[in-house]
Steps between C-alpha positions, in 0.01 A plus 500: 500500500739670740597861454822523297422196287364727227856616436651154473660408168289223350673243279426190299809280512615260227785256558583132533839374631704568816634825353145634475405356839772699677364823349142409588588441866654846526198663335267322741700640792460866393246685716426752225437234234235239426529197273145463373560182299775274372532347154737209451558204269293180541622229739749266333601135552840479669749217546494140389161443658360809323346643816281800411678790670386864540737786417667667802304820439171313529600343831591838648188677374260231619676499836392859565159480331581686179290380202702290255429458128678257265374555145659293227530819301450866586317524167225268621152649496421702810854519644556869419157590638574301815828687557335835434239410759767512770558868413879487543721807513778282358549157352834366622662220296801284587591182311134431426559296186259670256503820298226741605248578221397856415170477689682436827775756438226762470346428843774662711875569483665159466844477659734210436796405719739343250814325626753660267639839410275571203514506204740212560337157530139568422299181528444193716839413655704816571668370818623183332611699195720729708672196651538327162686806371719524807380854570648683797191714568124474461202661669126557512320746274157639583326595176163625382359218293384528140403245236860413407712238678667678795536809283322764709658816642714452812394651831791398723758226544742341743846359426634176645855356459535137392794323663687239291370205703142625544230258381140540390329440834712753687461761226123439484475560873705821495314645201167407659597700806609793283172493307297473819675804643452700180131428440334696785721800431398502133130488588529781755710725275338410168371851424844650562688263270604589146493185285813443291441336159707191426741496208366220281827486305674376816238236582589134540257214560483173689259212456330251727743231617440134409650179633706467182697811596671297772678269255876565500812346355856517632591633155371835626733739685502444877383857559191449283410172670541659842277794403232256384533319833449831683207605282317166496538418869214278615328473162582395235848451648784392270553148366698307240363320195511180706259653750766540770410809705776726635360619834800679651788642298756776531772653280834320503848515348612263230470404135461190287260326267140606560358264763841366607536430873798704613498429873305311765509562876280412796252779429492564127599424143667751268395472135640680196270709280534659157684777682607468862365248750231440761502322835192284554411407857144368467309339215201279429485209254174450305219356716729478804561701815753781519850402611843649549710504184789283630256219588356516149848484347596198713173325416563548129866395543613821338839655570719793399525536119164324441204691360198590712189462283 
């Protein structure tokens, strides 16, 4: 061991998706820090062919020789002892996907990088929830973990504006960068920080997203449909009862019966909603390839005043 390594901050890192991977990469680049081990969710089948795919965090950790563990549950026998064996100064958690049991919380200070301004949007999908509500700001909160769901005292936070047209992927990327910048500073300054308790009375919660959340109807206000489109970008996306997926939409002017085609041009189709209207430029029929909306309309022999269903 080289001189100076004794003073390095030793961490066990827990995370799974791209958000967590961005933070991990920054931690690995810190000369005064060491990631002793990584814990992430098991590999999952992806796509129509169900190809078993490792989480991004696993790929990064294995690429630099950091031990990777993928327990089905952190409560499994021997997991807490295994983590304690790495003798971490901190356990850093970001979008891991499991609640830490008491035995692990007791090993070392556990710090979570949660992608909301707590106590708002505790739970599994804070970034999507901010977009669903049309919020103008969000952020990342670093908190000291306890047994409750995202309820621990706050150590620090960053604030990020949400522009009206911002979608999930862009917001994920920006908040990942904010969290990655915040994490090393929290670890270095941990002893100087004064944790601020959350106000439970102000807490709101969000759940894990399912495919069913993407189902929409033109009876809904255009603003609500557009916010779902922003929040569910990529997966589950938004789709009609018929299975027709709306891949590219934007706010538009107009009114009429919900689902009524108000205008058609070379690039898009304007459709009335319960309130307001949306312009659709790209969609995908069930079991078919994506196509531009005007081609779909022509193929279905639909015209202005008809209903898009």
